Structures are given as C-alpha cells and as structure tokens.
C-alpha positions as CSV (number, residue, x, y, z in Angstrom):
1,X,-58.9,-4.7,-27.3
2,X,-55.7,-3.0,-28.3
3,X,-52.9,-3.0,-25.8
4,X,-50.0,-0.5,-25.6
5,X,-47.0,-2.2,-27.1
6,X,-44.7,0.0,-25.2
7,X,-43.7,-1.1,-21.7
8,X,-41.8,0.9,-19.0
9,X,-38.6,-1.0,-18.3
10,X,-38.4,-2.3,-14.7
11,X,-35.5,-1.0,-12.7
12,X,-32.5,-3.2,-12.5
13,X,-31.4,-4.8,-9.2
14,X,-28.4,-2.4,-9.2
15,X,-30.7,0.7,-9.6
16,X,-32.9,-0.5,-6.7
17,X,-29.9,-0.9,-4.4
18,X,-28.7,2.6,-5.3
19,X,-32.1,4.1,-4.7
20,X,-32.3,2.3,-1.4
21,X,-28.9,3.6,-0.3
22,X,-29.8,7.2,-1.2
23,X,-33.0,7.0,0.8
24,X,-31.0,5.6,3.8
25,X,-28.5,8.4,3.4
26,X,-31.2,11.1,3.4
27,X,-32.9,9.6,6.4
28,X,-29.6,9.1,8.3
29,X,-28.6,12.7,7.5
30,X,-32.1,13.9,8.8
31,X,-31.8,11.7,12.0
32,X,-28.3,12.8,12.7
33,X,-29.2,16.5,12.4
34,X,-32.1,16.0,14.8
35,X,-30.0,14.1,17.3
36,X,-27.4,16.9,17.1
37,X,-30.0,19.5,17.8
38,X,-31.4,17.6,20.7
39,X,-28.0,17.5,22.3
40,X,-27.1,21.1,21.6
41,X,-27.0,23.5,24.4
42,X,-27.7,26.4,22.1
43,X,-31.4,27.2,22.5
44,X,-31.3,29.5,19.4
45,X,-30.2,26.6,17.2
46,X,-32.9,24.4,18.6
47,X,-35.4,27.2,18.0
48,X,-34.5,27.6,14.4
49,X,-34.4,23.8,13.9
50,X,-37.9,23.6,15.4
51,X,-39.2,26.3,13.0
52,X,-37.6,24.4,10.1
53,X,-39.3,21.1,11.1
54,X,-42.6,23.0,11.6
55,X,-42.4,24.3,8.1
56,X,-41.9,20.7,6.9
57,X,-44.9,19.7,8.9
58,X,-42.7,17.4,11.1
59,X,-44.7,18.3,14.3
60,X,-43.3,15.5,16.3
61,X,-39.7,16.8,16.1
62,X,-40.8,20.4,16.4
63,X,-42.5,19.6,19.7
64,X,-39.5,17.8,21.2
65,X,-37.2,20.8,20.4
66,X,-39.7,23.4,21.6
67,X,-40.5,21.6,24.8
68,X,-36.8,21.5,25.6
69,X,-36.4,25.3,25.2
70,X,-39.7,26.4,26.5
71,X,-38.5,27.1,30.0
72,X,-35.6,29.2,28.6
73,X,-37.5,31.3,26.1
74,X,-40.6,32.0,28.2
75,X,-40.7,35.7,28.6
76,X,-38.5,36.3,25.6
77,X,-39.9,37.4,22.2
78,X,-39.3,33.9,20.8
79,X,-41.3,32.4,23.6
80,X,-44.6,33.5,22.1
81,X,-44.0,31.7,18.9
82,X,-42.7,28.6,20.7
83,X,-45.8,28.3,22.8
84,X,-48.2,29.0,20.0
85,X,-46.5,26.5,17.5
86,X,-46.2,23.9,20.3
87,X,-50.0,24.0,20.8
88,X,-50.5,23.5,17.1
89,X,-48.0,20.6,17.1
90,X,-50.2,18.8,19.7
91,X,-53.3,19.6,17.7
92,X,-51.8,18.2,14.5
93,X,-50.6,15.2,16.4
94,X,-54.2,14.7,17.5
95,X,-53.6,15.0,21.2
96,X,-56.5,17.4,21.3
97,X,-56.9,17.7,25.1
98,X,-53.2,18.6,25.5
99,X,-53.5,21.1,22.6
100,X,-56.5,22.6,24.2
101,X,-54.6,23.2,27.5
102,X,-51.7,24.6,25.6
103,X,-53.8,27.0,23.6
104,X,-55.5,28.1,26.8
105,X,-52.1,28.6,28.5
106,X,-50.9,30.7,25.6
107,X,-54.0,32.9,25.8
108,X,-53.5,33.4,29.5
109,X,-49.8,34.2,29.1
110,X,-50.1,36.4,25.9
111,X,-53.5,38.0,26.2
112,X,-52.3,41.0,24.3
113,X,-50.7,39.1,21.5
114,X,-52.1,39.3,17.9
115,X,-52.4,35.5,18.1
116,X,-54.5,35.5,21.4
117,X,-57.8,35.5,19.5
118,X,-56.8,32.5,17.4
119,X,-55.5,30.7,20.4
120,X,-58.8,31.1,22.3
121,X,-60.7,29.8,19.3
122,X,-58.4,26.8,19.0
123,X,-58.7,26.2,22.8
124,X,-62.4,25.8,22.4
125,X,-62.2,24.0,19.0
126,X,-59.7,21.4,20.4
127,X,-62.2,20.6,23.1
128,X,-64.9,20.1,20.6
129,X,-62.8,17.8,18.4
130,X,-61.9,15.8,21.5
131,X,-65.5,15.3,22.5
132,X,-66.7,11.6,22.1
133,X,-69.8,10.1,20.5
134,X,-73.2,11.1,21.8
135,X,-73.6,8.0,23.9
136,X,-70.5,8.8,25.9
137,X,-69.8,11.4,28.6
138,X,-70.3,14.9,27.1
139,X,-68.2,16.9,29.6
140,X,-65.9,18.0,26.7
141,X,-68.8,19.1,24.6
142,X,-70.2,21.2,27.4
143,X,-66.9,22.8,28.0
144,X,-66.4,23.4,24.2
145,X,-69.8,25.0,23.8
146,X,-69.4,27.3,26.8
147,X,-65.8,28.3,25.7
148,X,-67.1,29.0,22.2
149,X,-70.0,31.1,23.4
150,X,-67.5,33.1,25.5
151,X,-65.4,33.5,22.4
152,X,-68.3,34.7,20.2
153,X,-69.2,37.2,22.9
154,X,-65.7,38.5,23.2
155,X,-64.9,38.4,19.4
156,X,-68.2,38.9,17.6
157,X,-66.6,40.1,14.3
158,X,-63.8,37.5,14.3
159,X,-63.0,35.6,11.1
160,X,-63.7,32.4,13.2
161,X,-67.1,33.6,14.4
162,X,-69.1,31.6,11.8
163,X,-67.2,28.5,12.5
164,X,-67.6,29.1,16.3
165,X,-71.3,29.3,15.9
166,X,-71.3,26.0,14.0
167,X,-69.4,24.3,16.8
168,X,-72.0,25.7,19.3
169,X,-74.8,24.3,17.3
170,X,-73.1,20.9,16.7
171,X,-72.3,20.6,20.5
172,X,-75.9,21.5,21.3
173,X,-77.2,18.7,19.0
174,X,-74.9,16.2,20.6
175,X,-76.1,17.1,24.0
176,X,-79.7,17.0,22.8
177,X,-79.3,13.5,21.4
178,X,-77.7,12.2,24.5
179,X,-80.3,13.7,26.7
180,X,-83.1,12.3,24.5
181,X,-81.7,8.9,24.2
182,X,-81.0,8.8,28.0
183,X,-84.6,9.6,28.7
184,X,-85.9,7.1,26.2
185,X,-83.7,4.4,27.9
186,X,-85.6,4.8,31.2
187,X,-88.8,4.1,29.2
188,X,-87.4,1.0,27.6
189,X,-86.2,-0.3,31.0
190,X,-89.7,0.4,32.4
191,X,-88.5,3.0,34.9
192,X,-91.6,5.1,34.1
193,X,-91.4,7.7,36.8
194,X,-87.7,8.4,36.0
195,X,-88.6,8.6,32.3
196,X,-91.3,11.2,32.9
197,X,-88.9,13.3,35.1
198,X,-86.2,13.0,32.4
199,X,-88.6,14.0,29.6
200,X,-89.7,17.1,31.6
201,X,-86.1,18.1,32.3
202,X,-85.3,17.7,28.7
203,X,-88.1,20.0,27.7
204,X,-86.8,22.6,30.1
205,X,-83.2,22.3,28.8
206,X,-83.9,22.1,25.1
207,X,-87.3,23.9,24.4
208,X,-86.5,24.2,20.6
209,X,-85.2,20.6,20.2
210,X,-85.9,18.6,17.0
211,X,-87.1,15.7,19.3
212,X,-89.7,17.7,21.1
213,X,-92.8,16.3,19.3
214,X,-91.7,12.7,19.8
215,X,-90.7,13.4,23.4
216,X,-94.1,14.9,24.2
217,X,-95.8,11.8,23.0
218,X,-93.4,9.5,24.9
219,X,-94.2,11.5,28.0
220,X,-97.9,10.6,27.6
221,X,-96.9,6.9,27.2
222,X,-94.6,6.9,30.2
223,X,-97.1,8.6,32.4
224,X,-99.9,6.3,31.4
225,X,-97.8,3.2,32.1
226,X,-96.7,4.7,35.4
227,X,-100.4,5.1,36.3
228,X,-101.1,1.5,35.4
229,X,-98.5,0.1,37.7
230,X,-99.2,2.5,40.6
231,X,-100.9,1.7,43.9
232,X,-104.6,2.5,44.1
233,X,-104.1,5.8,46.0
234,X,-101.8,7.2,43.3
235,X,-103.8,6.1,40.2
236,X,-106.3,9.0,40.1
237,X,-103.5,11.6,40.2
238,X,-101.4,9.8,37.6
239,X,-104.1,9.1,35.1
240,X,-105.1,12.8,35.3
241,X,-101.6,13.7,34.6
242,X,-101.7,11.5,31.5
243,X,-104.7,13.4,30.2
244,X,-102.9,16.7,30.8
245,X,-99.8,15.5,28.9
246,X,-102.1,14.3,26.0
247,X,-103.7,17.8,25.8
248,X,-100.1,19.3,25.7
249,X,-99.4,17.1,22.6
250,X,-102.7,18.1,20.9
251,X,-102.2,21.7,21.6
252,X,-98.6,21.9,20.4
253,X,-98.7,19.3,17.6
254,X,-102.3,19.0,16.3
255,X,-101.2,17.2,13.2
256,X,-98.8,14.9,14.9
257,X,-98.3,11.4,13.6
258,X,-98.3,10.2,17.2
259,X,-101.9,11.4,18.0
260,X,-103.5,8.1,17.1
261,X,-101.5,6.1,19.7
262,X,-101.8,8.9,22.2
263,X,-105.6,9.0,21.9
264,X,-105.6,5.4,23.1
265,X,-103.8,6.3,26.3
266,X,-106.1,9.3,26.7
267,X,-109.3,7.2,26.3
268,X,-108.0,4.5,28.6
269,X,-107.0,7.1,31.2
270,X,-110.6,8.6,31.1
271,X,-112.1,5.1,31.6
272,X,-109.8,4.3,34.5
273,X,-110.6,7.7,36.1
274,X,-114.4,7.0,35.8
275,X,-113.9,3.5,37.4
276,X,-111.9,5.0,40.3
277,X,-114.7,7.6,40.8
278,X,-117.3,4.8,40.8
279,X,-115.4,2.9,43.4
280,X,-115.3,6.0,45.7
281,X,-118.9,6.6,45.4
C-alpha cells in the first residue's frame, strides 16, 4: 500500500489560542448585541433584530424579541409578520402544540392576509407532527385530520393540498391501527364480549380498512369463545351469531387464509347448536 508522503502540518499552540480568542470575540459580540436588543425600549430595533436572527435561523432569539414586542405591534403592519414568524419559530424549535396554537391565532387575527392559507395549513400540520405513536392517545391525530379536512375543503386548489391529503391518510392509518390493536387486546385478555363489540364498532368506523379481513375472522373467534363460556340460556343465541359471522367472512373473503381456522369454529358451533336442540326436545 502506498501512503501519501505529504502531511498537513498541525496547528501550533499559538495558532490554537488565537483561533479560540477569535471565536470567543465573535460569540461575545453576538451575545452583547442580543442583550442590548433585549434591553432596548425601541420596538423597531427589536423588530429588525428579530428579522436578522430569523434570517440566520436563530429561532430562539427571534422568538424572545418578537414575544417582547408582540403586544406593541399587534394591529400594526409589522404585527402580521411578527405573529407569523413567531409561529414558525415555535415550529422549528419543535414546540409543535405551541406552534399550532400560534398559527391558529394568526389565521383568526389575519384571516384576509396572503399568509392566512399557509397559517391554517401549518396549524393542522403542527398538530399532526405533535401526535404520538399509535399506542398512545390520538386526540392530536383526530384534531389534525379534522383540521386538514377543513383546509382541503376551503382551499381545494392550494399548493399544500396534496400534502394535506397525505396527512389525512396518515392520520387515518394511525387511528385505524390504534382501534384495531385495542380491539385485539380485548381478545387477548379474554374479554370476548368487549372484543366482539369493538370489532363491530371498528367495522362501522373504518369500512375500507386494511385490517378488515383479519378483523372479520377475529370476530368469529371472539364470538365462538364468548358462546363457549356463556351460561346455558345464552349459548344458542351466541353460537348462532358465530355462524353468521363465519358466513360474513366467507361472503366477503372467499379466498381468505383464515377460512380453515374459521371453519373449525363454524363446525363446532353447528354441533353445539344440535346438542342444545336435542336437550330441549
């Protein structure tokens, strides 16, 4: 192997000290300017300083200065930009719920602004970004989906329309997954009646869900196990319901991979019904 015989000379200790001092001077100058702006009583100076920091993507300092002057500039031409940029500062600082509220406030205060459409989109989008994983409370996802649907209805030709529809679809999937996993959890815990009710509610809420085939089978299983553990007077009705749920699976998914297991529940239910009829006679 051939190594490069030329080496970059390392910086001398003196050069390192000089570089460090220069960095400290720059930082000190920046900090002293910001402190001076904070203490200034001239809102225009703070406004211009905030714009400068925003252009440098220093959202933390921009937000501090803009929050100080917001009560003063509200109602003035500068107030519109201050509120809009302040919302984006909160978004870029990843305080998404605060950003969502700020964008909503902007839209309500400046509904006729050329920035109102974008503000409403960002209000909904910030809610979506703030929403947690599927296994946690999905209040934010529901709010985001509803807000985005309102946005699409109000601005159907917007440049954000495609992204808005993607957010609606993604939120829908999160809600579907949470609902499906929640219903399955009842089955795992052997709360069979609650599982059946949850599966039926899911079918009503998400008729086009990707989980529908599996869910239809699990409803057969849950209903069969519910019938098994039921008192004698309830068994006939519940085994009959198992048969009806099996027919629903066959009708909707005749090639389903779950049919083999479902047929066992169907056959056993027929046998149990015949036994019950024999006992009655």
